[in-house]
Steps between C-alpha positions, in 0.01 A plus 500: 500500500584759246791742528297781661349271763843362586641850540210608721531187714872562544437860604235390752730238649785752524265739680395224739861416581587867550195557720586195710853632548381850590238376745758302690373149437728215604790435264354163403210670321683780321815307408382143444125444476385797289777470234438125481127551449567773242735278303260208493208719395694658214647179359321365194275209579599237246311221671168680526227401259341802336316313224264208510632165398339319209491176697203438730 
């Protein structure tokens, strides 16, 4: 993810958390689940393979 994509993803997650709070969803979603999902989606994926390995 480049810098612009990360910023846009963070803004979308913040909007989702705010919308969940305004719509009166249970506290579990707006205080625990959504921030946890946002943090894991924005963290860099060091273990993911983005290039092909030279070994068969």
